[in-house]
C-alpha angles and dihedrals in degrees: 000000000000090000092054091051093047092048091047091052093047093047090046091054096042101044095068090051092062090066089055096040101068088135130028112255111249100193134043090245091057090047090049092049091047091049092050091050090049092051093047092050091045091052090052095050101036097083090052092048093049092047091049092049090048094049097042104033116013103036096050090053091051090048091053092048091049093049091049092049093048092048091050093048094045094049092050093047092049092048091051097044102040097076091046092049091051091051094051096040093083093047090050094049091051097046100035099089092050093047091047092056092047091051092049091054093046091049091054094052094042093048090051093049092047090051090048091051090050091051090049091053092053095050 
């Protein structure tokens, strides 16, 4: 993976230079000018190269790793919880109607007291 990234960066920096290097520089000034042109072109193209590498190579690998992790976690959670859910299902089905009625009564009294507190705040 590191090799692919390094090669991509090197190729990305060197490819633009081939368009400038139609002839071999004969003096240091020509070499300096060619080097500066190569750096400028590399700076222009580097963000696009990095974005392309991220979107096509790095991000898909991270997505696969995330999906694998989520599937492992979900399968373990389900395997741990399923027996407990089955045990409590009967208890829940038996006690649900009673609990529902209790909660309705509590909600009525709580709603009234909340409304009363609100009215007292306004006065």
